[in-house]
Biopython code that builds the backbone (N, CA, C, O; Angstrom):
import numpy as np
from Bio.PDB.StructureBuilder import StructureBuilder

atoms = [
    (1, "MET", "N", (252.696, 10.366, 127.869)),
    (1, "MET", "CA", (251.400, 10.050, 127.301)),
    (1, "MET", "C", (251.398, 10.363, 125.816)),
    (1, "MET", "O", (251.984, 11.350, 125.370)),
    (2, "ALA", "N", (250.729, 9.509, 125.060)),
    (2, "ALA", "CA", (250.714, 9.670, 123.613)),
    (2, "ALA", "C", (249.923, 10.902, 123.177)),
    (2, "ALA", "O", (250.275, 11.540, 122.185)),
    (3, "ILE", "N", (248.861, 11.244, 123.903)),
    (3, "ILE", "CA", (248.091, 12.434, 123.525)),
    (3, "ILE", "C", (248.955, 13.677, 123.623)),
    (3, "ILE", "O", (248.799, 14.602, 122.825)),
    (4, "ASP", "N", (249.858, 13.715, 124.583)),
    (4, "ASP", "CA", (250.782, 14.850, 124.700)),
    (4, "ASP", "C", (251.680, 14.933, 123.468)),
    (4, "ASP", "O", (251.968, 16.022, 122.971)),
    (5, "LYS", "N", (252.110, 13.789, 122.991)),
    (5, "LYS", "CA", (252.945, 13.759, 121.786)),
    (5, "LYS", "C", (252.162, 14.234, 120.579)),
    (5, "LYS", "O", (252.694, 14.941, 119.723)),
    (6, "ALA", "N", (250.903, 13.846, 120.511)),
    (6, "ALA", "CA", (250.055, 14.277, 119.395)),
    (6, "ALA", "C", (249.814, 15.784, 119.448)),
    (6, "ALA", "O", (249.835, 16.451, 118.413)),
    (7, "ILE", "N", (249.587, 16.317, 120.630)),
    (7, "ILE", "CA", (249.379, 17.768, 120.781)),
    (7, "ILE", "C", (250.640, 18.524, 120.388)),
    (7, "ILE", "O", (250.569, 19.535, 119.689)),
    (8, "THR", "N", (251.780, 18.044, 120.831)),
    (8, "THR", "CA", (253.055, 18.667, 120.466)),
    (8, "THR", "C", (253.246, 18.629, 118.959)),
    (8, "THR", "O", (253.677, 19.614, 118.360)),
    (9, "PHE", "N", (252.927, 17.498, 118.344)),
    (9, "PHE", "CA", (253.033, 17.355, 116.898)),
    (9, "PHE", "C", (252.145, 18.377, 116.191)),
    (9, "PHE", "O", (252.592, 19.043, 115.257)),
    (10, "VAL", "N", (250.908, 18.504, 116.622)),
    (10, "VAL", "CA", (249.959, 19.436, 115.998)),
    (10, "VAL", "C", (250.463, 20.866, 116.118)),
    (10, "VAL", "O", (250.445, 21.616, 115.141)),
    (11, "LYS", "N", (250.909, 21.246, 117.300)),
    (11, "LYS", "CA", (251.402, 22.617, 117.499)),
    (11, "LYS", "C", (252.626, 22.887, 116.629)),
    (11, "LYS", "O", (252.755, 23.956, 116.032)),
    (12, "LYS", "N", (253.520, 21.904, 116.567)),
    (12, "LYS", "CA", (254.731, 22.072, 115.761)),
    (12, "LYS", "C", (254.382, 22.133, 114.272)),
    (12, "LYS", "O", (254.976, 22.910, 113.524)),
    (13, "ALA", "N", (253.436, 21.326, 113.852)),
    (13, "ALA", "CA", (253.035, 21.303, 112.442)),
    (13, "ALA", "C", (252.365, 22.606, 112.026)),
    (13, "ALA", "O", (252.427, 22.984, 110.856)),
    (14, "THR", "N", (251.728, 23.294, 112.962)),
    (14, "THR", "CA", (251.064, 24.545, 112.611)),
    (14, "THR", "C", (252.040, 25.708, 112.496)),
    (14, "THR", "O", (251.732, 26.714, 111.857)),
    (15, "THR", "N", (253.221, 25.579, 113.113)),
    (15, "THR", "CA", (254.129, 26.726, 113.151)),
    (15, "THR", "C", (255.437, 26.540, 112.386)),
    (15, "THR", "O", (256.104, 27.526, 112.071)),
    (16, "GLU", "N", (255.817, 25.304, 112.081)),
    (16, "GLU", "CA", (257.137, 25.065, 111.499)),
    (16, "GLU", "C", (257.040, 24.367, 110.141)),
    (16, "GLU", "O", (256.782, 23.166, 110.061)),
    (17, "SER", "N", (257.250, 25.134, 109.091)),
    (17, "SER", "CA", (257.166, 24.557, 107.746)),
    (17, "SER", "C", (258.282, 23.543, 107.492)),
    (17, "SER", "O", (258.076, 22.579, 106.754)),
    (18, "GLU", "N", (259.442, 23.741, 108.081)),
    (18, "GLU", "CA", (260.536, 22.776, 107.904)),
    (18, "GLU", "C", (260.178, 21.424, 108.534)),
    (18, "GLU", "O", (260.552, 20.370, 108.019)),
    (19, "PHE", "N", (259.458, 21.470, 109.644)),
    (19, "PHE", "CA", (259.005, 20.233, 110.280)),
    (19, "PHE", "C", (258.035, 19.491, 109.365)),
    (19, "PHE", "O", (258.117, 18.270, 109.230)),
    (20, "ARG", "N", (257.111, 20.230, 108.734)),
    (20, "ARG", "CA", (256.165, 19.596, 107.808)),
    (20, "ARG", "C", (256.907, 18.985, 106.625)),
    (20, "ARG", "O", (256.566, 17.890, 106.178)),
    (21, "LYS", "N", (257.915, 19.684, 106.117)),
    (21, "LYS", "CA", (258.706, 19.138, 105.003)),
    (21, "LYS", "C", (259.411, 17.856, 105.420)),
    (21, "LYS", "O", (259.487, 16.911, 104.635)),
    (22, "ALA", "N", (259.925, 17.811, 106.638)),
    (22, "ALA", "CA", (260.587, 16.601, 107.139)),
    (22, "ALA", "C", (259.588, 15.449, 107.246)),
    (22, "ALA", "O", (259.944, 14.292, 107.019)),
    (23, "CYS", "N", (258.359, 15.761, 107.587)),
    (23, "CYS", "CA", (257.331, 14.717, 107.691)),
    (23, "CYS", "C", (257.054, 14.075, 106.335)),
    (23, "CYS", "O", (256.750, 12.884, 106.266)),
    (24, "TYR", "N", (257.155, 14.851, 105.257)),
    (24, "TYR", "CA", (256.941, 14.299, 103.914)),
    (24, "TYR", "C", (258.003, 13.274, 103.539)),
    (24, "TYR", "O", (257.763, 12.417, 102.688)),
    (25, "LYS", "N", (259.161, 13.350, 104.159)),
    (25, "LYS", "CA", (260.253, 12.435, 103.826)),
    (25, "LYS", "C", (260.099, 11.067, 104.472)),
    (25, "LYS", "O", (260.792, 10.119, 104.102)),
    (26, "VAL", "N", (259.194, 10.961, 105.435)),
    (26, "VAL", "CA", (258.940, 9.678, 106.092)),
    (26, "VAL", "C", (258.144, 8.809, 105.112)),
    (26, "VAL", "O", (257.231, 9.304, 104.450)),
    (27, "PRO", "N", (258.482, 7.520, 105.014)),
    (27, "PRO", "CA", (257.854, 6.648, 104.011)),
    (27, "PRO", "C", (256.321, 6.573, 104.058)),
    (27, "PRO", "O", (255.678, 6.468, 103.014)),
    (28, "SER", "N", (255.733, 6.627, 105.263)),
    (28, "SER", "CA", (254.275, 6.549, 105.360)),
    (28, "SER", "C", (253.796, 7.265, 106.628)),
    (28, "SER", "O", (254.561, 7.530, 107.555)),
    (29, "LYS", "N", (252.512, 7.559, 106.619)),
    (29, "LYS", "CA", (251.915, 8.204, 107.785)),
    (29, "LYS", "C", (252.015, 7.279, 108.997)),
    (29, "LYS", "O", (252.246, 7.735, 110.117)),
    (30, "GLU", "N", (251.840, 5.985, 108.767)),
    (30, "GLU", "CA", (251.905, 5.023, 109.861)),
    (30, "GLU", "C", (253.293, 5.006, 110.504)),
    (30, "GLU", "O", (253.419, 4.953, 111.727)),
    (31, "SER", "N", (254.325, 5.053, 109.672)),
    (31, "SER", "CA", (255.676, 5.059, 110.236)),
    (31, "SER", "C", (255.970, 6.370, 110.962)),
    (31, "SER", "O", (256.699, 6.379, 111.954)),
    (32, "LEU", "N", (255.410, 7.471, 110.475)),
    (32, "LEU", "CA", (255.565, 8.754, 111.162)),
    (32, "LEU", "C", (254.915, 8.693, 112.543)),
    (32, "LEU", "O", (255.507, 9.116, 113.536)),
    (33, "MET", "N", (253.696, 8.164, 112.594)),
    (33, "MET", "CA", (253.008, 8.065, 113.877)),
    (33, "MET", "C", (253.762, 7.125, 114.816)),
    (33, "MET", "O", (253.831, 7.369, 116.021)),
    (34, "GLN", "N", (254.319, 6.065, 114.270)),
    (34, "GLN", "CA", (255.078, 5.125, 115.093)),
    (34, "GLN", "C", (256.344, 5.784, 115.647)),
    (34, "GLN", "O", (256.692, 5.596, 116.813)),
    (35, "GLN", "N", (257.031, 6.559, 114.796)),
    (35, "GLN", "CA", (258.253, 7.248, 115.235)),
    (35, "GLN", "C", (257.962, 8.247, 116.344)),
    (35, "GLN", "O", (258.694, 8.327, 117.329)),
    (36, "ILE", "N", (256.889, 9.003, 116.175)),
    (36, "ILE", "CA", (256.577, 10.050, 117.144)),
    (36, "ILE", "C", (255.853, 9.478, 118.364)),
    (36, "ILE", "O", (256.034, 9.960, 119.482)),
    (37, "GLY", "N", (255.038, 8.454, 118.144)),
    (37, "GLY", "CA", (254.420, 7.775, 119.277)),
    (37, "GLY", "C", (252.975, 8.136, 119.564)),
    (37, "GLY", "O", (252.603, 8.304, 120.726)),
    (38, "PHE", "N", (252.146, 8.259, 118.526)),
    (38, "PHE", "CA", (250.720, 8.478, 118.737)),
    (38, "PHE", "C", (249.937, 7.776, 117.637)),
    (38, "PHE", "O", (250.507, 7.319, 116.646)),
    (39, "THR", "N", (248.611, 7.697, 117.825)),
    (39, "THR", "CA", (247.738, 7.020, 116.869)),
    (39, "THR", "C", (246.845, 8.034, 116.151)),
    (39, "THR", "O", (246.839, 9.220, 116.480)),
    (40, "ASP", "N", (246.092, 7.543, 115.163)),
    (40, "ASP", "CA", (245.132, 8.401, 114.456)),
    (40, "ASP", "C", (244.107, 8.994, 115.421)),
    (40, "ASP", "O", (243.767, 10.173, 115.327)),
    (41, "VAL", "N", (243.628, 8.189, 116.327)),
    (41, "VAL", "CA", (242.621, 8.648, 117.298)),
    (41, "VAL", "C", (243.205, 9.749, 118.178)),
    (41, "VAL", "O", (242.546, 10.755, 118.439)),
    (42, "GLU", "N", (244.418, 9.563, 118.625)),
    (42, "GLU", "CA", (245.064, 10.579, 119.468)),
    (42, "GLU", "C", (245.319, 11.853, 118.673)),
    (42, "GLU", "O", (245.208, 12.953, 119.215)),
    (43, "PHE", "N", (245.660, 11.715, 117.394)),
    (43, "PHE", "CA", (245.826, 12.895, 116.548)),
    (43, "PHE", "C", (244.508, 13.659, 116.446)),
    (43, "PHE", "O", (244.479, 14.879, 116.614)),
    (44, "ASP", "N", (243.418, 12.943, 116.171)),
    (44, "ASP", "CA", (242.105, 13.598, 116.081)),
    (44, "ASP", "C", (241.731, 14.271, 117.390)),
    (44, "ASP", "O", (241.198, 15.381, 117.389)),
    (45, "ASP", "N", (242.003, 13.612, 118.500)),
    (45, "ASP", "CA", (241.731, 14.208, 119.810)),
    (45, "ASP", "C", (242.544, 15.489, 120.002)),
    (45, "ASP", "O", (242.030, 16.486, 120.511)),
    (46, "ALA", "N", (243.807, 15.456, 119.595)),
    (46, "ALA", "CA", (244.670, 16.639, 119.729)),
    (46, "ALA", "C", (244.137, 17.795, 118.887)),
    (46, "ALA", "O", (244.097, 18.937, 119.346)),
    (47, "ILE", "N", (243.728, 17.497, 117.657)),
    (47, "ILE", "CA", (243.156, 18.542, 116.791)),
    (47, "ILE", "C", (241.893, 19.106, 117.429)),
    (47, "ILE", "O", (241.720, 20.323, 117.499)),
    (48, "ASN", "N", (241.016, 18.230, 117.891)),
    (48, "ASN", "CA", (239.762, 18.682, 118.501)),
    (48, "ASN", "C", (240.012, 19.531, 119.750)),
    (48, "ASN", "O", (239.308, 20.511, 119.989)),
    (49, "MET", "N", (241.001, 19.157, 120.531)),
    (49, "MET", "CA", (241.336, 19.953, 121.720)),
    (49, "MET", "C", (241.789, 21.351, 121.336)),
    (49, "MET", "O", (241.456, 22.321, 122.017)),
    (50, "GLN", "N", (242.540, 21.462, 120.256)),
    (50, "GLN", "CA", (243.000, 22.773, 119.811)),
    (50, "GLN", "C", (241.849, 23.574, 119.204)),
    (50, "GLN", "O", (241.776, 24.790, 119.385)),
    (51, "LEU", "N", (240.950, 22.899, 118.485)),
    (51, "LEU", "CA", (239.807, 23.588, 117.880)),
    (51, "LEU", "C", (238.896, 24.210, 118.939)),
    (51, "LEU", "O", (238.348, 25.292, 118.730)),
    (52, "VAL", "N", (238.738, 23.541, 120.051)),
    (52, "VAL", "CA", (237.891, 24.052, 121.137)),
    (52, "VAL", "C", (238.443, 25.367, 121.676)),
    (52, "VAL", "O", (237.683, 26.228, 122.120)),
    (53, "LYS", "N", (239.737, 25.520, 121.638)),
    (53, "LYS", "CA", (240.381, 26.727, 122.169)),
    (53, "LYS", "C", (240.329, 27.913, 121.204)),
    (53, "LYS", "O", (240.585, 29.048, 121.607)),
    (54, "CYS", "N", (240.003, 27.664, 119.943)),
    (54, "CYS", "CA", (240.011, 28.729, 118.931)),
    (54, "CYS", "C", (238.923, 29.760, 119.208)),
    (54, "CYS", "O", (237.804, 29.428, 119.600)),
    (55, "GLN", "N", (239.288, 31.015, 118.990)),
    (55, "GLN", "CA", (238.339, 32.093, 119.196)),
    (55, "GLN", "C", (237.903, 32.740, 117.893)),
    (55, "GLN", "O", (236.962, 33.533, 117.875)),
    (56, "THR", "N", (238.583, 32.404, 116.798)),
    (56, "THR", "CA", (238.197, 32.959, 115.505)),
    (56, "THR", "C", (238.150, 31.849, 114.464)),
    (56, "THR", "O", (238.732, 30.778, 114.634)),
    (57, "TYR", "N", (237.446, 32.137, 113.397)),
    (57, "TYR", "CA", (237.366, 31.188, 112.284)),
    (57, "TYR", "C", (238.749, 30.932, 111.702)),
    (57, "TYR", "O", (239.063, 29.801, 111.331)),
    (58, "GLU", "N", (239.572, 31.958, 111.619)),
    (58, "GLU", "CA", (240.909, 31.829, 111.046)),
    (58, "GLU", "C", (241.785, 30.873, 111.855)),
    (58, "GLU", "O", (242.528, 30.073, 111.286)),
    (59, "GLN", "N", (241.696, 30.959, 113.175)),
    (59, "GLN", "CA", (242.457, 30.040, 114.023)),
    (59, "GLN", "C", (242.000, 28.600, 113.785)),
    (59, "GLN", "O", (242.826, 27.697, 113.661)),
    (60, "ALA", "N", (240.703, 28.392, 113.723)),
    (60, "ALA", "CA", (240.160, 27.053, 113.503)),
    (60, "ALA", "C", (240.552, 26.530, 112.122)),
    (60, "ALA", "O", (240.811, 25.338, 111.957)),
    (61, "GLU", "N", (240.594, 27.398, 111.158)),
    (61, "GLU", "CA", (240.955, 27.003, 109.792)),
    (61, "GLU", "C", (242.369, 26.431, 109.733)),
    (61, "GLU", "O", (242.621, 25.490, 108.980)),
    (62, "VAL", "N", (243.282, 26.981, 110.509)),
    (62, "VAL", "CA", (244.656, 26.477, 110.550)),
    (62, "VAL", "C", (244.665, 25.015, 110.987)),
    (62, "VAL", "O", (245.356, 24.194, 110.385)),
    (63, "TYR", "N", (243.909, 24.686, 112.023)),
    (63, "TYR", "CA", (243.882, 23.312, 112.516)),
    (63, "TYR", "C", (243.154, 22.378, 111.554)),
    (63, "TYR", "O", (243.517, 21.208, 111.431)),
    (64, "GLN", "N", (242.136, 22.884, 110.877)),
    (64, "GLN", "CA", (241.460, 22.058, 109.869)),
    (64, "GLN", "C", (242.407, 21.770, 108.699)),
    (64, "GLN", "O", (242.383, 20.676, 108.134)),
    (65, "GLN", "N", (243.231, 22.742, 108.340)),
    (65, "GLN", "CA", (244.212, 22.528, 107.282)),
    (65, "GLN", "C", (245.260, 21.500, 107.704)),
    (65, "GLN", "O", (245.683, 20.678, 106.891)),
    (66, "ILE", "N", (245.678, 21.540, 108.960)),
    (66, "ILE", "CA", (246.628, 20.543, 109.464)),
    (66, "ILE", "C", (245.989, 19.157, 109.417)),
    (66, "ILE", "O", (246.653, 18.180, 109.071)),
    (67, "ARG", "N", (244.718, 19.066, 109.758)),
    (67, "ARG", "CA", (244.008, 17.781, 109.689)),
    (67, "ARG", "C", (244.017, 17.243, 108.254)),
    (67, "ARG", "O", (244.290, 16.062, 108.037)),
    (68, "MET", "N", (243.722, 18.098, 107.286)),
    (68, "MET", "CA", (243.715, 17.673, 105.882)),
    (68, "MET", "C", (245.130, 17.323, 105.414)),
    (68, "MET", "O", (245.325, 16.338, 104.703)),
    (69, "TRP", "N", (246.111, 18.127, 105.811)),
    (69, "TRP", "CA", (247.510, 17.852, 105.439)),
    (69, "TRP", "C", (247.932, 16.495, 105.967)),
    (69, "TRP", "O", (248.535, 15.709, 105.237)),
    (70, "PHE", "N", (247.624, 16.207, 107.226)),
    (70, "PHE", "CA", (248.020, 14.948, 107.845)),
    (70, "PHE", "C", (247.336, 13.768, 107.151)),
    (70, "PHE", "O", (247.942, 12.711, 106.978)),
    (71, "ALA", "N", (246.095, 13.947, 106.761)),
    (71, "ALA", "CA", (245.367, 12.872, 106.067)),
    (71, "ALA", "C", (245.986, 12.571, 104.717)),
    (71, "ALA", "O", (245.885, 11.448, 104.222)),
    (72, "SER", "N", (246.633, 13.573, 104.111)),
    (72, "SER", "CA", (247.227, 13.377, 102.778)),
    (72, "SER", "C", (248.617, 12.761, 102.811)),
    (72, "SER", "O", (249.168, 12.426, 101.762)),
    (73, "LEU", "N", (249.190, 12.607, 104.000)),
    (73, "LEU", "CA", (250.533, 12.035, 104.091)),
    (73, "LEU", "C", (250.542, 10.583, 103.674)),
    (73, "LEU", "O", (251.593, 9.943, 103.690)),
]
sb = StructureBuilder()
sb.init_structure("model")
sb.init_model(0)
sb.init_chain("A")
sb.init_seg("    ")
for serial, (resi, resn, name, xyz) in enumerate(atoms, 1):
    if name == "N":
        sb.init_residue(resn, " ", resi, " ")
    sb.init_atom(name, np.array(xyz, "f"), 0.0, 1.0, " ", f" {name:<3s}", serial, name[0])
structure = sb.get_structure()
């Protein structure tokens, strides 16, 4: 399922700086999503699913930063 791929992507992006650097090397956000296998909507759903689980503002801030980072790709 593509949502699973999006969730995996979000979790990996929050913990692995080398993974984020590799994402910058992809020509476009669209090609990155195509390579990994999810859409913008599925990415947003994955972020929202993680935000619901947050118990502190700091945890939620990490996912909001990933959302902004992904939008800037």
